[in-house]
C-alpha positions in Angstrom: 0.0 0.0 0.0 1.3 3.4 -0.9 2.2 5.8 1.9 0.4 9.1 2.4 3.4 11.0 1.1 3.3 8.8 -2.1 -0.4 9.3 -2.5 -0.2 13.1 -2.0 2.5 15.3 -3.4 3.2 18.9 -4.5 4.8 19.4 -7.9 6.5 22.7 -9.0 5.2 24.0 -12.3 5.0 27.2 -14.3 2.1 28.8 -16.2 2.3 28.0 -19.9 0.6 31.0 -21.4 1.7 33.8 -23.7 1.7 36.3 -20.8 4.5 38.4 -19.4 4.0 37.0 -15.9 5.0 33.3 -16.4 3.7 32.5 -12.9 5.4 29.9 -10.7 2.7 27.3 -9.7 2.4 24.5 -7.1 0.2 21.6 -8.1 -1.2 19.3 -5.4 -1.7 15.8 -6.6 -3.6 13.1 -4.8 -3.7 9.5 -6.0 -2.5 10.6 -9.5 -5.1 13.4 -9.8 -4.4 17.1 -9.7 -6.7 18.6 -7.0 -5.4 22.1 -6.6 -3.2 24.6 -8.6 -2.0 27.6 -6.8 0.8 30.2 -7.1 4.2 29.7 -5.5 4.5 32.2 -2.6 8.3 32.0 -2.6 8.6 33.3 -6.2 9.9 36.9 -5.8 8.0 38.2 -8.8 4.7 36.3 -9.0 4.5 36.0 -5.1 1.9 33.2 -4.9 -0.8 34.8 -7.0 -2.6 33.5 -10.1 -4.8 35.5 -12.4 -8.5 34.9 -13.1 -7.6 32.9 -16.2 -5.4 30.3 -14.4 -6.5 30.2 -10.8 -8.7 27.2 -11.5 -6.4 25.6 -14.0 -7.2 22.1 -12.8 -10.7 22.6 -14.1 -9.2 23.2 -17.6 -7.3 20.0 -17.3 -10.3 17.9 -16.3 -12.9 19.7 -18.3 -15.5 17.3 -19.8 -14.8 19.1 -23.1 -11.1 18.1 -23.2 -10.0 16.2 -26.3 -8.4 13.0 -25.2 -8.2 10.8 -28.3 -7.4 11.3 -32.0 -10.5 12.1 -34.1 -11.4 11.8 -37.8 -14.0 14.0 -39.4 -17.3 12.2 -40.0 -19.5 15.2 -41.1 -19.2 18.3 -43.2 -16.3 20.7 -42.4 -17.4 23.0 -39.5 -20.1 20.6 -38.3 -18.0 19.4 -35.3 -18.8 15.8 -36.2 -16.0 13.4 -35.5 -15.3 9.8 -34.7 -12.6 8.4 -32.5 -9.6 6.7 -34.1 -6.2 5.5 -32.9 -2.9 7.2 -33.2 -1.7 4.7 -35.8 -4.6 5.5 -38.1 -4.1 9.2 -37.5 -0.4 9.1 -38.3 -0.9 6.8 -41.3 -3.5 9.2 -42.7 -1.2 12.2 -42.3 1.7 10.3 -44.0 -0.5 9.1 -46.9 -2.1 12.5 -47.6 1.1 14.5 -47.2 3.0 12.1 -49.5 0.3 12.5 -52.1 0.4 16.3 -51.8 4.2 16.4 -52.0 4.3 14.1 -55.0 1.8 16.2 -56.9 2.5 19.8 -55.7 5.7 19.8 -53.7 6.2 20.2 -50.0 5.5 23.9 -49.9 1.8 23.1 -50.5 1.9 22.2 -46.8 1.6 25.1 -44.4 2.4 24.8 -40.6 0.4 27.3 -38.5 1.3 27.9 -34.9 2.0 30.6 -32.4 2.1 30.7 -28.6 -0.8 28.6 -27.4 1.9 27.4 -25.0 4.9 29.6 -24.4 7.4 27.0 -23.3 10.9 26.9 -24.8 10.3 23.3 -25.8 6.6 23.1 -26.6 6.1 26.7 -27.7 6.7 28.9 -30.7 9.4 26.9 -32.4 8.6 23.3 -31.4 7.6 22.3 -35.0 10.1 24.3 -36.9 12.8 21.7 -37.3 10.3 19.1 -38.6 8.7 21.4 -41.1 12.1 22.7 -42.2 13.2 19.1 -42.8 9.9 18.4 -44.6 10.4 21.4 -46.9 7.0 23.0 -46.0 6.2 26.6 -46.5 8.0 28.8 -43.9 5.4 30.2 -41.5 6.3 33.9 -40.7 4.8 34.7 -37.3 4.5 38.5 -36.8 1.3 38.6 -34.7 2.8 40.0 -31.6 5.7 42.4 -31.0 7.4 41.9 -34.3 7.2 45.6 -35.2 7.9 46.6 -31.7 11.0 44.3 -31.5 12.3 45.5 -34.9 12.0 49.1 -33.8 13.5 48.4 -30.3 16.5 46.6 -31.9 17.0 49.5 -34.3 17.2 51.9 -31.4 18.5 50.1 -28.4 19.4 46.6 -29.6 18.4 43.2 -28.1 18.6 44.5 -24.5 16.3 43.2 -21.7 16.0 46.9 -20.7 14.7 47.7 -17.3 14.3 45.1 -14.6 10.6 44.9 -13.9 11.3 44.6 -10.2 13.3 47.8 -10.2 10.1 49.8 -10.9 9.8 50.1 -7.1 12.7 52.6 -7.4 11.0 54.6 -10.1 9.7 58.1 -9.4 7.8 58.7 -12.6 6.1 55.7 -14.4 4.5 55.8 -17.8 2.4 52.8 -18.8 1.9 53.3 -22.5 -0.7 51.1 -24.2 -0.3 48.6 -21.3 -3.2 47.5 -19.1 -1.0 46.0 -16.4 -3.7 44.9 -14.0 -5.4 42.8 -16.7 -2.4 41.5 -18.7 0.7 41.8 -16.5 -0.9 41.5 -13.0 2.2 40.5 -11.1 4.1 43.6 -12.1 1.5 45.8 -10.4 2.8 45.3 -6.8 6.1 46.9 -7.9 4.4 49.8 -9.5 2.1 50.2 -6.4 5.1 50.1 -4.1 6.6 53.0 -6.1 3.3 54.9 -5.9 3.2 54.4 -2.2 6.6 56.0 -2.0 5.4 59.0 -4.0 6.0 58.1 -7.6 3.6 59.4 -10.2 1.8 56.9 -12.4 0.7 58.0 -15.9 -1.3 55.7 -18.2 -1.6 56.6 -21.9 -4.5 54.6 -23.5 -7.5 55.4 -25.6 -9.8 54.1 -22.9 -9.9 54.0 -19.1 -8.7 50.5 -18.5 -8.6 48.8 -15.0 -5.0 50.1 -14.8 -5.9 53.6 -15.9 -8.4 53.8 -13.1 -5.6 53.4 -10.6 -3.3 56.0 -12.3 -2.6 59.5 -11.0 -3.1 60.7 -14.6 -4.9 58.9 -17.4 -4.2 60.5 -20.8 -6.7 59.4 -23.4 -5.2 59.3 -26.9 -6.6 58.7 -30.3 -5.7 55.2 -31.7 -2.6 55.3 -33.9 -1.5 58.8 -32.7 1.2 57.6 -30.2 4.2 58.4 -32.4 3.0 62.0 -32.8 2.8 62.2 -29.0 6.3 60.9 -28.5 7.7 63.3 -31.1 5.8 66.1 -29.4 7.3 65.2 -26.1 10.8 65.3 -27.6 9.9 68.7 -29.2 9.3 70.1 -25.7 12.2 68.4 -24.1 14.7 69.7 -26.7 13.0 73.1 -27.1 13.0 73.7 -23.3 16.6 72.3 -22.9 15.5 69.5 -20.6 18.0 67.1 -22.4 20.7 65.3 -20.5 23.4 66.6 -22.8 26.2 64.5 -21.2 24.3 61.3 -21.8 23.3 62.3 -25.3 26.9 63.2 -26.2 28.5 60.1 -24.9 25.9 57.4 -25.4 23.7 58.3 -28.4 24.0 59.0 -32.1 21.9 61.1 -34.4 20.8 63.8 -32.0 21.1 66.7 -34.5 19.0 64.9 -37.0 16.4 64.0 -34.3 16.3 67.6 -33.2 15.5 68.7 -36.7 12.8 66.0 -37.1 10.9 66.8 -33.8 10.9 70.5 -34.6 8.0 69.7 -36.9 5.9 68.5 -34.0 5.0 71.4 -31.7 2.5 70.6 -29.0 -0.3 72.6 -30.7 -0.1 70.4 -33.8 0.3 67.2 -31.9 -2.8 68.1 -29.9 -4.8 68.1 -33.1 -3.5 64.7 -34.0 -3.8 63.0 -30.6 -6.8 64.7 -29.0 -4.5 65.6 -26.0 -4.4 69.3 -25.0 -1.2 71.0 -25.8 -0.6 72.0 -22.2 -0.9 68.4 -21.1 1.7 67.5 -23.7 4.0 70.1 -22.2 3.3 69.0 -18.6 4.0 65.4 -19.5 7.3 66.2 -21.2 8.5 68.4 -18.3 7.6 65.9 -15.6 9.0 62.9 -17.5 12.3 64.7 -18.2 12.8 66.2 -14.7 11.5 63.7 -12.3 14.1 61.0 -12.2 14.4 58.1 -12.4 11.6 57.9 -14.9 10.5 54.8 -16.8 8.3 53.9 -19.8 6.6 50.5 -20.0 5.2 49.9 -23.5 2.5 47.3 -24.1 2.0 45.1 -27.2 -0.9 47.2 -28.4 1.4 50.2 -29.1 2.5 48.6 -32.4 -1.0 47.6 -33.7 -1.5 50.3 -36.3 0.1 51.6 -39.5 2.7 53.6 -37.7 3.3 51.1 -34.9 7.0 50.5 -35.5 8.0 54.1 -35.7 5.9 54.7 -32.6 8.2 52.3 -30.7 11.2 53.9 -32.3 10.1 57.3 -31.0 9.3 56.0 -27.5 12.6 54.2 -27.3 14.5 57.4 -27.9 13.0 59.2 -24.9 14.9 57.5 -22.0 18.3 58.3 -23.6 17.3 61.8 -24.4 16.6 62.6 -20.7 19.3 60.3 -19.3 16.7 58.0 -17.6 19.0 55.0 -18.1 21.5 56.4 -15.7 19.7 55.2 -12.6 18.2 52.0 -11.2 14.5 52.4 -11.8 15.0 54.4 -15.0 14.8 53.5 -18.7 12.3 51.4 -20.7 10.8 48.0 -20.4 9.8 46.2 -23.6 10.6 42.4 -23.4 13.1 41.1 -20.8 13.1 37.9 -23.0 16.3 39.1 -24.6 18.2 38.3 -21.3 17.5 34.6 -21.7 20.4 32.7 -23.4 18.2 30.4 -25.5 20.0 28.6 -28.4 17.0 28.9 -30.7 18.9 27.4 -33.6 19.1 24.0 -31.8 15.3 23.9 -31.7 14.5 25.5 -35.1 17.3 24.1 -37.3 17.4 26.9 -39.9 20.3 25.0 -41.6 17.6 22.6 -42.9 15.7 25.2 -44.8 16.0 24.5 -48.5 17.1 27.5 -50.6 14.2 29.3 -52.1 11.6 27.9 -49.7 8.4 29.9 -49.8 7.6 32.2 -46.9 4.0 33.0 -46.0 3.0 35.5 -43.3 0.4 34.1 -41.0 -1.4 37.4 -40.9 -2.3 36.7 -44.6 -3.9 33.3 -44.0 -7.4 34.4 -45.2 -6.3 35.7 -48.6 -3.9 32.7 -49.0 -6.7 30.1 -48.3 -9.3 31.8 -50.5 -7.0 32.3 -53.5 -7.1 36.1 -53.2 -3.4 35.9 -52.8 -2.3 33.6 -55.6 0.2 31.0 -54.5 2.1 28.4 -56.6 1.6 25.8 -55.4 -1.6 26.5 -53.6 -2.0 25.5 -50.0 -3.2 21.9 -49.9 -2.6 21.1 -46.3 -2.8 23.1 -43.1 -1.2 21.8 -39.8 -2.4 23.9 -36.9 -0.9 23.7 -33.3 -0.6 26.2 -30.5 -3.1 28.5 -32.3 -6.8 29.1 -33.2 -6.7 31.1 -36.4 -10.5 31.1 -36.8 -10.5 33.6 -33.8 -7.1 35.3 -33.7 -6.6 36.0 -37.4 -8.2 39.0 -39.1 -10.6 38.9 -42.0 -12.4 36.1 -40.2 -14.9 35.3 -43.0 -12.1 34.6 -45.4 -10.5 32.3 -42.8 -13.7 30.3 -42.4 -14.3 30.1 -46.2 -10.8 28.8 -46.6 -11.2 26.2 -43.8 -14.3 25.0 -45.5 -12.4 24.0 -48.6 -12.7 20.2 -49.2 -9.4 20.2 -51.1 -7.4 21.3 -48.0 -6.3 18.5 -45.7 -6.4 20.1 -42.2 -4.8 18.7 -39.1 -5.2 20.4 -35.7 -3.5 19.5 -32.5 -5.6 20.8 -29.6 -6.9 20.5 -26.1 -10.5 21.5 -27.0 -12.6 21.5 -30.1 -11.9 25.1 -31.0 -13.6 27.0 -33.8 -10.6 26.0 -36.0 -10.6 22.4 -34.9 -14.2 22.1 -36.0 -13.0 22.3 -39.6 -10.2 19.7 -39.3 -10.0 16.4 -41.0 -7.8 15.0 -38.2 -7.7 16.3 -34.7 -4.9 15.3 -32.3 -5.2 15.5 -28.5 -2.7 17.8 -26.8 -1.5 17.7 -23.2 -2.0 20.6 -20.8 0.9 22.1 -18.8 0.3 19.7 -15.9 1.0 16.7 -18.2 4.2 17.9 -19.8 7.8 18.8 -19.2 9.0 22.3 -20.3 11.4 25.2 -19.6 9.8 28.6 -19.5 11.4 31.9 -20.3 9.5 35.1 -19.5 8.8 38.3 -21.5 7.9 40.0 -18.3 10.5 39.2 -15.7 14.0 37.7 -15.3 13.3 34.2 -13.9 13.9 30.9 -15.7 11.3 28.3 -14.7 11.1 24.6 -15.0 7.7 22.9 -15.4 7.6 19.3 -14.3 4.7 17.1 -15.2 2.4 16.7 -12.2 0.2 13.9 -13.6 0.3 11.4 -16.5 -1.2 12.6 -19.8 -5.0 12.1 -19.8 -6.4 9.7 -22.4 -4.0 9.5 -25.4 -3.0 13.2 -25.3 0.7 14.0 -26.1 2.9 17.0 -25.7 4.0 19.0 -28.7 7.6 17.6 -28.4 6.2 14.0 -28.5 3.9 14.9 -31.4 6.8 16.0 -33.6 8.8 12.9 -32.6 5.9 10.8 -33.8 5.5 12.8 -37.0 9.3 12.5 -37.7 9.1 8.7 -37.3 6.1 8.6 -39.5 7.8 10.6 -42.3 11.0 8.5 -42.0 13.2 11.2 -40.4 15.8 9.6 -38.2 18.1 12.5 -37.1 19.1 12.9 -33.4 16.8 15.9 -33.3 13.9 13.5 -32.7 15.7 10.9 -30.6 16.2 13.2 -27.6 14.1 13.1 -24.5 12.4 16.4 -23.3 15.1 16.8 -20.7 17.9 16.3 -23.3 16.1 18.9 -25.4 16.1 21.3 -22.5 19.8 20.9 -21.9 20.5 21.5 -25.6 18.2 24.6 -25.7 20.2 26.8 -23.3 23.7 28.2 -23.4 24.6 27.0 -20.0 28.1 28.7 -20.3 26.4 32.1 -20.6 27.1 34.4 -17.6 23.3 34.9 -17.2 23.1 31.2 -16.2 26.0 31.2 -13.8 25.0 29.1 -10.8 21.9 27.8 -12.4 21.7 24.0 -13.1 18.9 21.6 -14.1 19.1 20.1 -10.6 18.6 23.5 -9.0 15.5 24.1 -11.2 14.1 20.7 -10.4 14.5 21.4 -6.7 13.3 25.0 -6.6 11.3 25.4 -9.8 12.8 28.7 -10.8 15.9 30.8 -10.7 16.7 34.5 -11.4 19.1 35.1 -14.2 22.5 36.2 -13.1 22.1 39.8 -14.4 22.3 41.8 -11.2 19.8 42.5 -8.5 16.7 44.8 -8.7 18.6 47.1 -6.4 21.6 47.5 -8.7 20.5 46.6 -12.3 21.0 49.6 -14.6 22.1 48.0 -17.9 22.7 51.3 -19.8 23.9 53.6 -17.1 27.1 53.9 -19.1 25.7 53.3 -22.6 26.6 49.7 -23.6 23.7 49.5 -26.0 23.6 46.4 -28.2 23.3 48.3 -31.5 26.0 48.4 -34.2 27.3 51.6 -32.8 27.1 50.5 -29.2 24.9 53.6 -28.6 21.2 54.4 -28.5 20.6 55.2 -32.1 18.2 58.1 -32.6 19.1 57.8 -36.3 19.0 54.0 -36.8 21.9 52.5 -38.8 19.9 49.3 -39.2 17.3 51.2 -41.3 19.7 50.8 -44.2 18.7 47.1 -44.3 15.1 47.9 -45.2 11.9 46.7 -43.5 13.3 43.4 -42.2 11.7 40.7 -40.1 13.8 39.4 -37.2 14.8 35.7 -37.6 12.9 34.6 -34.5 9.6 35.4 -36.2 10.5 33.5 -39.4 10.5 29.8 -38.5 14.2 29.7 -38.1 15.3 31.5 -41.2 18.7 32.9 -40.4 18.5 35.8 -42.8 16.8 39.1 -42.3 14.2 39.6 -45.0 14.5 43.1 -46.3 11.6 45.1 -47.7 10.9 48.8 -48.5 13.4 51.4 -47.3 12.8 52.6 -43.7 13.1 56.1 -42.4 16.1 56.1 -40.1 14.5 58.7 -37.8 11.3 58.2 -35.9 8.4 59.7 -37.7 4.6 59.8 -37.7 2.4 58.7 -40.5 -1.4 58.7 -40.7 -3.4 55.6 -39.9 -4.5 53.4 -42.8 -8.1 54.1 -41.9 -9.0 57.6 -40.8 -10.7 60.8 -41.9 -7.4 62.2 -43.1 -6.4 59.2 -45.1 -9.8 58.3 -46.5 -12.6 60.7 -46.0 -15.1 58.6 -47.9 -14.4 55.5 -45.8 -14.5 57.6 -42.6 -17.9 59.0 -43.5 -19.3 55.6 -43.9 -17.5 54.1 -40.9 -16.8 56.9 -38.5 -15.8 54.9 -35.4 -12.3 53.5 -34.7 -12.5 50.0 -33.1 -9.8 48.6 -30.9 -9.7 44.9 -29.7 -7.5 44.6 -26.6 -6.8 41.4 -24.7 -9.7 40.4 -22.4 -9.3 40.4 -18.6 -10.7 36.8 -18.5 -9.3 35.2 -21.7 -5.8 34.7 -23.0 -6.3 35.4 -26.7 -8.9 32.6 -27.4 -7.8 30.3 -24.5 -10.5 30.0 -21.8 -13.1 31.5 -24.1 -15.1 28.3 -23.8 -14.7 27.6 -20.1 -17.6 28.3 -17.7 -15.7 30.1 -15.0 -13.9 32.6 -17.3 -17.0 33.1 -19.4 -19.0 34.0 -16.3 -16.3 36.5 -15.3 -16.1 38.0 -18.8 -19.9 38.1 -19.5 -21.4 38.2 -22.9 -19.4 39.6 -25.8 -19.7 43.4 -25.5 -18.6 46.6 -27.1 -17.8 49.8 -25.1 -19.3 52.9 -26.6 -19.0 56.6 -25.6 -22.3 58.2 -24.5 -22.1 60.8 -27.3 -21.7 58.0 -29.9 -24.4 55.9 -28.3 -26.9 58.8 -28.2 -26.3 59.6 -31.9 -27.2 55.9 -32.7 -30.0 55.4 -30.3 -28.0 52.8 -28.5 -28.7 52.3 -24.8 -26.9 50.3 -22.1 -27.4 46.6 -22.8 -28.7 47.2 -26.4 -27.8 44.4 -28.8 -25.8 46.1 -31.5 -24.2 45.2 -34.8 -20.7 46.4 -35.4 -19.7 46.3 -39.1 -17.6 47.5 -42.0 -16.9 46.3 -45.5 -15.0 43.2 -44.2 -17.7 41.8 -42.0 -19.8 42.2 -38.9 -20.6 40.8 -35.5 -23.1 41.4 -32.8 -22.5 42.3 -29.1 -24.1 43.9 -26.1 -23.4 47.6 -25.8 -21.9 49.1 -22.7 -22.2 52.8 -22.7 -19.4 54.5 -20.8 -17.3 57.7 -20.8 -14.3 55.5 -20.1 -13.9 55.4 -23.9 -13.1 58.4 -26.0 -15.7 59.7 -28.5 -15.1 58.2 -31.9 -13.6 55.0 -30.4 -15.3 51.7 -29.6 -13.7 48.8 -27.7 -14.4 45.1 -28.2 -12.1 42.7 -26.3 -10.6 39.8 -28.3 -11.0 36.1 -27.3 -14.7 35.3 -27.6 -15.4 32.2 -29.7 -17.5 32.2 -32.9 -19.4 29.1 -32.0 -20.5 30.7 -28.7 -21.3 34.2 -30.2 -24.6 35.7 -31.3 -24.0 35.5 -35.1 -21.1 33.2 -35.6 -18.6 36.0 -35.8 -16.3 38.0 -33.5 -14.3 41.2 -33.6 -11.7 39.8 -36.1 -14.4 39.7 -38.7 -13.7 43.5 -39.0 -10.0 43.7 -38.7 -7.8 44.0 -41.8 -4.8 41.9 -42.9 -2.7 45.0 -43.7 0.8 45.2 -42.2 2.2 48.0 -40.0 5.3 49.9 -41.0 7.9 47.7 -39.4 8.4 43.9 -39.0 5.1 43.2 -40.8 3.3 43.7 -37.5 -0.5 43.5 -37.3 -2.9 46.5 -37.5 -5.7 45.4 -35.1 -6.2 49.0 -34.0 -6.3 50.6 -37.5 -10.0 49.7 -38.2 -13.0 51.9 -38.9 -16.5 50.6 -38.2 -20.1 51.6 -37.6 -22.4 50.6 -34.8 -26.1 50.2 -35.1 -29.0 48.5 -33.2 -29.0 44.8 -34.2 -31.7 43.7 -36.6 -32.8 41.1 -34.1 -33.5 43.8 -31.5 -35.4 45.9 -34.0 -37.5 42.8 -34.9 -38.2 42.1 -31.2 -39.7 45.6 -30.9 
C-alpha cells in the first residue's frame, strides 16, 4: 500500500501562457489526480498569485470538453462531427495524404500554422520548426505580436532586456503606454504600487480607461494610432526647453542633431490636433518625465498595432536616452526582458535545414492565402495547426472560415479542445496541458527561468508537442538525433549554460526550486545602460538608426528559423509619424461611412482565445460586449445593454453595448477572445480587422480599423 506521502505530493510547475508573468505554480496531486493549482508564494515576482484565467487551472485539465483521443472528421467541415480513431490511423492518414500532396504539388503546398498557445521553450513557438524545415514545407512567418515593436526596439537600443521589472519600485515617474498592467501583467502591479506608495507618479496613456488607468494618477486618453505623434511632441518640448541630459546624449547616443530637426516639426499645438490631448498636457507630461528621475516607460503590445506602430516604438525608445533616464536604477524602458534569456533557438529551429528558395507566407495573410485572393504556386493543400486558433485570432475572419471549409485542403489540428478552428479539421490530435508535460519557461515580463515538471500522467491519449513531432518525424521517416532526444535532453540543448546569465543555475537546481533568477544583477543594482553599452551596431542608443539601411526586415525569431533578415521597403532612419490606414485624413469617404475606430485589446478573462469556452472565465467576462462613448451611443439610439451590430466592409458581429465615458468619443472597444461558436451571429471582432501590415516587421494592424455601430436587426424585430 502506498504511503500518504506517495499518494499526495506537490509538484513545481509554471504557467504555460503567452503572458509576461510566467507564474510559478504549485500543483497538489492526490492519487494521481491534480486537485489544486496555486501560485508559489516563494517566487519573488509572482508571489503566490494566479490571475482569473489560471486560478482554477485544474478545471481546464479535467474539463469534460477536453480532447483526449485522435479524431477523424465524419461530417461536413465545420459541423464538429468526428469519430474516434487511434494514433496509428491518424499518423498513417497524415503520412499518406502528405505524401500524395508532396508528389503532386511539392512540400511547400503544406503550411504549418502555430503561435504561442503554450509559451514554453520546448513546446512553444518553435517546437515544430525543425520538422517542417526538414519536410520542406512553406515557412510560416509569425508576426502577430511584437514583431514591429521588436524591430523598432532593436534598431534603437538593440536586443537588451532593458529595465528590470522589479526595479520599478525605485522609479519616481512611471508611464504605462498602451499597457493594461492589471489585466495583462498583473504581477508587475505590486512593484508599481510600491513606487506609488513612496510618492511616484503613475501615468497611463491609453484610448480608454482600463482597469489600470483607473488606478493611475493621470490617465491620458489618446486617439488610436497617434502615439508616435505624442512621443515626437514630447521630444519637441524636451529639446525646445533644454531638458535634455546633454552629457548622456553626447556620450551614449547617435543622431541627436537629425532627431532635433525632425521633432521640430511636432510642436504641441499640432500634436494636440492629432492626438486629442491638450497642448498644455503634452508640455506638462514632457516636463515631468524629463525632470522627475528616475523615470521609466513600460510599453505594451498594443502600441504597435496600427500603420505607424513600428515608428511609434522607435520614438518612444528614444525618450529615455534623451533625458538620461537610463543612468539610474528604476529608470529607462521596459519592452521584453526575453532578450536576457540565453536560449539557443537554432538548436530547436534548425534553420540549416531550410532549403534555398523555400516559400515564406506570413500568418497574418492566411485568409487571402486560403481563399485564393493571394495567388500561390503551389496552392495551400494542407494546413497543420498547433498552438493556435486562427479562426479567432486572425483578421478577415470570414475569409479564414471560407478557406477552412475547402474540401481540397487537408487540415490537421492539435488541440486540447474542439476550437472554432478544430471544427474544420480532417484529423484532430489531442494535446496535453501544462500539468502533463515537461518544459522550460522563459518570460517576457521578468528575469526568472522556470522549470515545469509534469504533475500527472497525460490524460487519455494526449501527447505533448515535443512528442507529437517525434511521432511525425518517425512517420515521415526522419531519423536524425533531433527527434531521438528526451524532453530533458532537449532542455539541456536549448540553453547556453556557459552564458554568464546562467552562472550558478543548473537543471538540478531548477528541479528542486522550480525557478531561478538570471544572473544579471539585482533589482537594487541593475541599470544596464547607465554607461551606454547598447547592443546596437554603434554601441549607442541610435536616434538615427543604422539598421534602417537594411530595409523593413523581419527578425529571424519570427520567421520559423530563417537565419536571414528579409528586407523590404526602405525605412526612415529617424522616428516619424504617418497617418493611420483608416481615418478621416487618409480616406474621407471610408471615414464618412464608418466613423468609429474600433480597438480589440486582450480580455481580462481570456488569454487570446484560450479560456473563451470555459464556464468560470465566461462567467467572469460576461457576454461579448462593445464599449461605446455616451455621445456616440446617443447619436445611434444605443442604450446600455442594447444588442448592436458592429460592421464594416469586411464583415460584422453582434454584441451587447456598454455605454461609458471610459472610452473616447469616436472610439469603440471590443475585447478579443470570444469564440465564434458561442457568439450571437457566428462572428467575433476579427471579422472586422484588416490583414494589412504595419510599417515595421510586418506587424498587425488590429487598432487601425474603422466601423459603424447600429442597433442589431434582431433587437429591432423584437420591438
